[in-house]
C-alpha positions in Angstrom: 0.0 0.0 -0.2 1.2 3.4 -0.5 2.6 5.5 2.4 3.1 9.3 2.9 6.7 10.0 2.5 7.0 13.4 2.4 4.6 15.5 4.9 4.0 19.2 5.8 2.4 20.5 8.8 0.8 23.9 8.8 1.9 26.1 11.5 0.1 29.5 12.4 1.4 30.7 15.7 -1.4 29.0 18.2 -1.2 26.3 20.4 -3.7 24.0 18.6 -0.8 23.8 16.1 1.0 20.7 18.2 -2.0 18.6 17.8 -1.5 18.5 14.0 2.4 18.0 14.6 2.2 15.3 17.1 -0.2 13.4 14.7 2.2 14.1 11.8 5.0 13.5 13.8 3.6 9.9 14.7 2.7 9.2 10.9 6.3 10.1 9.9 7.9 7.7 12.3 5.3 5.2 11.2 6.1 5.7 7.5 9.7 6.6 7.9 8.6 10.0 6.1 10.0 13.5 5.6 8.4 16.1 8.0 8.0 19.9 7.3 6.5 22.6 9.6 5.3 25.4 7.3 4.4 29.0 8.3 3.1 31.3 5.9 2.7 35.2 6.8 1.4 38.0 4.9 3.4 40.3 3.2 3.8 43.7 4.7 3.5 45.3 1.3 0.2 46.9 1.3 -0.5 46.2 5.0 1.7 48.6 6.3 1.1 52.2 5.7 4.7 53.3 6.7 7.3 51.3 8.1 9.3 52.4 11.3 11.9 55.3 11.1 15.3 53.4 9.8 14.1 50.4 8.5 12.4 49.2 5.2 9.7 47.0 4.2 11.9 44.5 3.2 14.1 44.5 6.1 11.1 44.1 8.6 9.9 41.2 6.6 13.2 39.5 6.7 13.3 40.3 10.4 9.7 38.6 11.3 10.9 35.7 8.9 13.9 34.9 11.3 12.0 35.4 14.5 8.9 33.3 13.6 11.7 30.4 12.3 13.1 30.4 15.6 9.6 30.2 17.1 9.0 27.0 14.8 12.7 25.6 15.7 12.0 26.1 19.6 8.2 24.2 19.1 10.6 21.3 17.4 13.1 21.2 20.1 10.3 21.1 23.1 8.7 18.3 21.1 12.0 16.6 21.5 11.1 14.4 18.2 13.0 10.9 17.5 13.0 12.4 13.6 14.6 15.1 11.8 11.7 18.1 11.2 12.5 20.9 9.0 11.1 24.5 9.7 10.0 27.0 7.0 8.8 30.3 7.0 7.4 32.0 3.8 5.8 35.1 2.8 2.4 35.3 0.6 -1.2 34.6 0.4 -1.8 31.5 2.6 -3.2 28.9 0.5 -1.3 29.9 -2.3 2.1 29.5 -0.7 1.2 26.1 0.8 0.1 24.8 -2.7 3.1 26.5 -4.3 5.4 24.4 -1.5 3.4 21.3 -2.4 4.2 21.6 -6.3 8.0 22.5 -5.6 9.0 20.3 -2.9 6.7 17.0 -3.6 4.6 16.9 -0.3 2.1 14.1 -0.4 0.0 15.3 2.4 -0.9 18.5 3.8 -2.0 18.3 7.8 -3.5 21.3 9.5 -5.7 22.0 12.8 -8.7 23.5 12.8 -9.3 26.5 15.2 -10.4 24.7 18.5 -13.1 27.5 19.2 -15.0 27.2 15.7 -16.9 24.3 14.5 -15.4 22.5 11.5 -18.5 23.3 9.4 -17.9 27.2 9.8 -14.3 26.9 9.8 -14.1 25.3 6.3 -16.4 27.5 4.5 -14.7 30.6 2.9 -11.5 29.9 4.4 -8.1 28.8 4.0 -9.0 25.6 4.5 -11.6 25.4 1.9 -9.3 26.9 -0.7 -6.8 24.2 0.2 -9.4 21.5 -0.1 -10.9 22.8 -3.5 -7.1 23.3 -4.9 -4.4 21.3 -3.3 -3.0 18.6 -5.4 -1.9 16.4 -2.8 -4.4 15.0 0.1 -5.2 17.5 2.8 -5.8 16.5 6.6 -7.9 18.6 8.6 -7.4 17.7 12.0 -10.0 18.6 14.9 -8.0 19.5 18.0 -10.0 17.6 20.3 -9.3 14.5 18.6 -8.3 11.8 21.1 -4.7 10.2 21.0 -5.8 7.3 18.8 -8.7 6.9 16.3 -10.9 4.2 17.0 -13.0 4.5 13.7 -11.9 5.5 10.1 -14.8 5.9 7.7 -13.9 5.8 3.7 -16.7 7.2 1.5 -16.8 5.6 -2.1 -18.8 6.4 -5.4 -19.8 3.4 -7.1 -22.8 4.9 -9.0 -23.1 4.0 -12.4 -21.8 7.1 -14.6 -19.4 9.0 -16.5 -15.8 8.6 -16.1 -16.2 5.5 -14.2 -12.4 4.5 -14.9 -11.6 7.5 -12.9 -13.8 7.1 -10.4 -12.7 3.5 -9.8 -8.9 4.7 -9.6 -10.1 7.0 -6.9 -12.2 4.6 -5.0 -9.3 2.0 -4.9 -6.8 5.2 -4.0 -9.3 6.2 -0.8 -9.5 2.4 0.2 -5.7 2.2 0.3 -5.3 5.5 2.1 -8.0 4.8 5.0 -6.9 1.1 5.1 -3.2 2.3 5.9 -4.1 4.9 8.4 -6.3 2.1 10.1 -3.3 -0.3 10.3 -1.1 2.6 11.8 -4.1 3.5 14.3 -5.2 -0.1 15.1 -8.5 0.9 14.5 -12.0 -0.1 12.8 -12.3 0.8 9.1 -15.7 1.2 7.4 -16.6 1.9 4.0 -19.7 3.9 3.0 -21.5 4.2 -0.2 -25.0 6.5 -0.4 -26.9 5.3 -3.5 -30.1 7.0 -4.6 -32.4 6.7 -7.9 -32.4 10.5 -8.9 -35.4 10.3 -11.1 -37.5 8.5 -8.3 -39.8 11.5 -7.5 -40.5 12.1 -11.0 -41.4 8.3 -11.6 -43.6 8.6 -8.5 -45.5 11.9 -9.9 -49.0 11.4 -9.6 -49.6 13.1 -13.2 -47.5 10.2 -14.8 -50.2 7.9 -13.4 -47.7 4.8 -12.9 -48.7 1.9 -10.7 -47.1 1.4 -7.4 -46.3 -2.0 -7.8 -44.3 -1.0 -10.8 -42.4 1.6 -9.6 -41.4 -0.6 -6.4 -40.5 -3.2 -8.6 -38.1 -0.9 -10.8 -36.5 0.8 -7.5 -35.7 -2.9 -6.3 -34.0 -3.6 -9.8 -32.0 -0.3 -9.3 -31.1 -1.5 -5.7 -29.9 -4.7 -7.0 -27.3 -3.3 -9.6 -25.9 -1.0 -6.8 -25.7 -3.6 -4.6 -24.0 -6.0 -7.3 -21.6 -3.1 -8.1 -20.9 -3.0 -4.1 -20.1 -7.0 -4.3 -17.6 -6.6 -7.2 -16.0 -3.7 -5.6 -15.8 -5.7 -2.4 -14.2 -8.5 -3.9 -11.1 -6.3 -5.1 -9.8 -5.6 -1.6 -8.0 -8.8 -1.3 -6.3 -7.3 -4.4 -5.2 -4.0 -3.1 -5.0 -4.9 0.5 -2.7 -7.6 1.6 -4.3 -11.0 3.2 -2.8 -10.0 6.7 -4.3 -6.5 6.3 -7.8 -8.1 5.5 -7.6 -10.3 8.4 -6.5 -7.4 10.9 -8.8 -5.0 9.5 -12.3 -6.9 8.4 -13.3 -3.7 6.6 -16.9 -3.4 7.1 -19.0 -2.2 4.1 -22.1 0.0 4.3 -24.5 0.5 1.6 -27.2 3.0 2.6 -30.3 4.6 0.4 -30.4 8.3 0.8 -28.3 11.3 -0.6 -25.0 11.2 0.1 -24.7 14.8 1.7 -27.2 13.7 4.2 -26.3 10.0 4.9 -22.7 10.2 5.4 -22.4 12.7 7.9 -25.2 11.0 9.6 -23.5 7.7 9.5 -20.3 9.3 10.8 -22.0 11.3 13.7 -23.8 8.1 14.5 -21.0 5.8 14.6 -18.6 8.5 16.6 -16.5 8.2 13.3 -13.0 9.9 14.2 -11.6 10.5 10.5 -13.6 10.7 7.2 -11.2 9.8 4.1 -13.2 11.1 0.8 -12.7 12.3 -2.7 -13.6 16.0 -3.2 -13.4 16.2 -7.2 -15.8 15.1 -9.6 -13.4 14.7 -12.5 -9.7 14.8 -13.0 -7.3 17.3 -15.0 -9.8 20.1 -15.1 -8.6 23.0 -13.9 -11.2 25.3 -12.3 -13.3 22.1 -11.3 -12.3 22.1 -7.9 -15.0 20.3 -5.4 -18.2 19.0 -6.4 -21.4 20.2 -4.7 -21.9 16.7 -3.0 -18.5 16.5 -1.6 -18.6 20.6 -0.4 -22.0 19.7 1.3 -20.7 16.7 3.2 -17.8 18.6 4.5 -19.8 21.4 5.5 -21.9 18.9 7.9 -19.0 16.7 9.2 -18.0 17.5 13.0 -14.9 15.2 12.6 -11.2 15.3 11.1 -11.2 14.7 7.3 -8.6 13.8 4.6 -9.8 15.1 1.3 -8.2 13.5 -1.7 -8.0 14.5 -5.5 -8.2 12.0 -8.3 -4.8 11.3 -10.1 -4.4 13.8 -12.8 -5.9 16.6 -11.0 -4.3 19.9 -12.1 -4.4 22.8 -9.3 -5.1 26.1 -10.6 -2.6 27.6 -8.6 0.6 27.9 -10.5 
């Protein structure tokens, strides 16, 4: 299974950063990965009317970067890690600089804490986090600071509905399964796999003016469910090809097929089963600059109250250059 090998943790000067950093350190040690602590500071240009007498804006920015890097290095020393952790400070617009760092340094995972006083749903919308979820080419792990030290349940949301770009959909589903299984192994926790299905034309078919018999409609709906169940069984049958026998025996993944809208079913399932982490895809198509996130994915994220890893399909092109 693929493991993360080059991880970056985003710092923003608050104590809650340590939650992401500690989890990243554990993951880096487990995967023998490189780890970087990155902070992005806004430019003073345009934000400072006049610099103090005797100093230029460029000099002040260099001093700020130097002081902040010393702060990061102190945080790393206090953590007393068993591996080397690099520290970096850059100036610019938050999500732009983070994505540029991902592109330039080949990070394969971005980890970031969410603000403790905000609910996940309110923090995502319109924030740096949502920009990262939409535009970052590598997986983004948003961590709730009140998380327990160890996760007990990880949920991955797949899409096995018939439709366009099924080859892309299949690759992403297997990518999500591999990632969730790898994390479940490292956390020694349960792995749940969910697909929410619905027949989008059902309400129209049941419209009274069509005058279709209920028995015929019920039979038609049952046939649709059978198609989805068969697709789920086909996907489950691929598990041993993706996950090793030892992984299958240890995790015994639990697959759930639930009827209903994904943006309602998945958050409800996560809450009901006390899910600690949801691993999900966030883009409907690959290789299309400007198509950042599907409405369903965004609606799901806006309702989850747990940590999230958002994954792009292979071939996704970030609009940030």
